[in-house]
Each structure stands twice: as C-alpha cells, then as structure tokens.
C-alpha positions in Angstrom: -35.1 -11.5 71.9 -33.6 -11.7 68.9 -34.5 -13.7 66.3 -31.1 -16.9 66.0 -29.8 -18.0 63.0 -26.9 -20.6 62.4 -24.9 -18.8 58.9 -22.2 -21.1 59.5 -24.1 -23.8 57.8 -24.2 -24.0 53.5 -27.1 -22.9 51.2 -30.5 -24.6 51.5 -34.4 -24.8 50.1 -35.1 -21.2 49.1 -38.2 -22.0 47.5 -41.3 -23.9 48.8 -44.0 -24.5 46.1 -48.1 -25.1 48.1 -51.2 -25.8 46.2 -54.3 -26.8 46.2 -54.2 -30.6 45.6 -56.4 -31.5 42.6 -59.9 -33.3 43.1 -59.8 -32.8 46.7 -61.4 -30.3 49.7 -60.6 -27.2 49.4 -57.9 -27.9 52.0 -55.8 -30.5 51.3 -52.3 -29.9 49.4 -49.1 -30.8 48.4 -45.8 -29.0 49.2 -42.8 -29.0 47.0 -39.3 -28.5 48.8 -37.1 -29.5 46.7 -37.4 -33.7 46.1 -39.9 -33.3 48.1 -43.2 -34.0 48.0 -45.4 -33.7 50.9 -49.2 -33.7 51.9 -49.7 -30.1 53.7 -53.5 -28.8 55.5 -54.4 -25.4 54.5 -57.0 -23.0 54.6 -60.6 -24.3 55.3 -62.0 -22.5 51.9 -58.3 -23.2 50.5 -56.7 -20.6 48.7 -57.8 -17.0 47.7 -56.3 -14.3 45.9 -59.0 -11.8 48.5 -57.6 -12.6 51.8 -60.0 -11.1 54.7 -59.6 -11.6 57.9 -61.5 -14.2 59.3 -62.1 -16.4 56.1 -60.4 -19.4 56.1 -58.3 -18.9 53.1 -54.6 -19.4 52.4 -52.7 -16.2 50.6 -52.0 -16.8 47.4 -49.0 -14.9 46.8 -44.8 -15.7 47.2 -44.3 -15.3 50.6 -41.0 -14.8 52.6 -40.4 -17.1 55.1 -38.9 -14.7 57.8 -38.3 -15.7 61.1 -39.6 -19.6 63.1 -40.8 -19.9 67.4 -38.9 -23.3 68.4 -40.2 -25.0 71.5 -37.0 -27.0 71.3 -34.4 -25.7 69.1 -33.1 -27.4 66.3 -30.5 -27.3 63.3 -32.2 -24.4 61.3 -31.1 -21.8 58.7 -33.3 -19.9 59.1 -34.0 -17.2 62.5 -35.1 -18.2 65.4 -36.6 -17.3 68.7 -37.3 -19.1 72.1 -41.4 -20.2 72.6 -42.2 -18.2 74.8 -45.8 -19.4 77.3 -46.2 -15.3 77.3 -45.7 -14.9 73.3 -48.8 -14.3 72.1 -49.5 -12.8 68.2 -52.1 -10.0 67.8 -55.7 -11.0 65.8 -57.5 -7.8 66.5 -57.6 -5.9 63.4 -58.9 -2.8 65.6 -55.8 -2.4 67.3 -52.4 -0.7 66.2 -50.4 -3.6 66.9 -52.1 -6.2 64.5 -50.6 -8.6 62.5 -47.9 -7.7 65.4 -46.1 -9.7 68.0 -46.7 -9.6 71.6 -47.0 -10.6 74.9 -49.4 -11.4 77.6 -51.4 -11.6 79.5 -53.2 -9.4 76.5 -56.8 -7.8 75.7 -56.3 -7.9 72.5 -57.5 -10.5 70.3 -54.5 -13.2 70.0 -53.3 -15.8 69.4 -51.1 -18.7 71.8 -47.8 -19.2 70.9 -47.5 -20.9 73.8 -50.1 -24.5 73.2 -50.5 -27.4 74.6 -51.8 -29.4 71.0 -48.0 -29.2 70.2 -49.2 -27.5 66.8 -47.1 -24.2 67.8 -44.3 -26.2 68.4 -42.1 -25.3 65.7 -43.7 -22.0 63.4 -42.7 -19.7 60.8 -43.5 -16.6 60.4 -45.2 -16.0 56.6 -43.9 -12.5 55.2 -48.0 -12.1 54.2 -49.6 -8.2 55.2 -46.8 -7.5 57.5 -45.3 -4.5 55.4 -47.6 -2.7 55.8 -49.6 -4.3 57.9 -53.7 -4.0 56.5 -56.2 -4.1 59.3 -58.7 -7.0 58.7 -56.3 -8.0 55.5 -55.5 -11.4 57.5 -53.3 -12.2 60.5 -51.4 -14.8 62.3 -50.9 -16.5 58.8 -48.4 -19.4 60.1 -46.2 -22.7 58.4 -47.2 -24.8 61.7 -47.3 -28.1 62.5 -50.5 -30.1 61.0 -52.8 -32.3 63.9 -51.9 -36.2 62.7 -55.1 -35.6 60.3 -54.2 -32.7 58.5 -57.3 -30.2 59.5 -57.5 -27.6 57.7 -56.0 -24.4 59.5 -57.7 -21.2 59.5 -55.7 -19.5 57.4 -51.5 -21.0 57.6 -49.8 -23.8 55.7 -49.4 -26.3 57.8 -47.3 -30.4 57.8 -47.3 -32.8 59.7 -45.1 -32.8 62.7 -42.4 -35.7 61.5 -42.3 -33.8 57.9 -41.6 -30.6 59.1 -38.5 -32.2 60.6 -37.8 -34.2 57.4 -38.2 -30.6 56.0 -36.0 -27.4 58.4 -32.8 -29.2 57.8 -33.2 -28.6 54.4 -34.6 -24.5 55.0 -32.0 -22.3 53.8 -31.5 -18.2 55.2 -33.6 -17.0 53.1 -37.0 -19.3 51.4 -39.6 -17.8 49.9 -43.0 -19.5 50.3 -45.7 -20.0 46.8 -48.6 -20.7 47.0 -50.9 -20.9 44.4 
C-alpha cells in the first residue's frame, strides 16, 4: 500500500525544532512547533552527531519527516499508511533490508510496528540513514508516542499521545525535524 495524503488542506508547519532540555537528563527534550512548546523524550544517551546502531542516541541534524504509520486514521497533510499487524521495520545491520520496512514474520532483527502499548499508534518515519543506508549507523529512528513518564527512547523523538494529537493536524505536507 502506498502512503496516502490529503492535498486539499492549506499549508501547515514545515519545521519542528528539537533540543535537549537544559539542565535535565540526556533524554529530556523540548519540541518547538510554531507557537507550541512541547516536552519530548529523546534517546537515553541524548543527541549525537556520530550515530551508531544501539547507542541509544538521537541523531543530530535536519531530517525530513517522510510519512506516518497510523493505527487509526487522523487528520494529516503528510503521506500516511495504515499500520497492519504484520508490519515490521528491519534493524538488522547484517541484512540488505537494513533500515527498511518489511512484512512479518521475519527471522531478521526488527521492530514490530503493531504494538499493544500504543507507542506506535502514530509513527512518523524520520529520513535519517535512508538515502543512502549505511549499515550500523542507526535504524528505526521514528517520531512516535512517548510513555506517560516520558521515558528515554532508543534514539527516537517521542511526544505524549495528547501532544501528538494536537500536533499532527498542524503539520504541513513537507516538514522537517531540526534536532540539535
């Protein structure tokens, strides 16, 4: 299935700024989206310019938000596709499918996109290490739902569900995360 979008809505936000919270633990961040300032969770190791698979860091840089996996459709200008129970994301650096979506079951190392904890009910695919893919430089870097206590991620950027619900309708068709 190809990502879908709603082209009839006017332009929205095109830049989301993400940074560590000054004085806080490495995984505590702030996301600035126009006039909204939201708490976010980052990787347990904070932000890095030298991302490696499994380091627990969020990659610094300007990364496009390419499309969303949505468990339930939501008002969104960006392309999206419905999450299905067999959807996976390969995080196996030894595979030619590294850092690509795939369908299960699979013997490869992977992230389950259909989860029971609601953290992946809305998952934005961040354009990090995709074009070109470099094995071992980090995979499955997503923009997704945070735990209630904003626990550290494995390198993703995460917002509370209510904040994600507020933000999604404000995003433009072309949006980037500036992580620094």
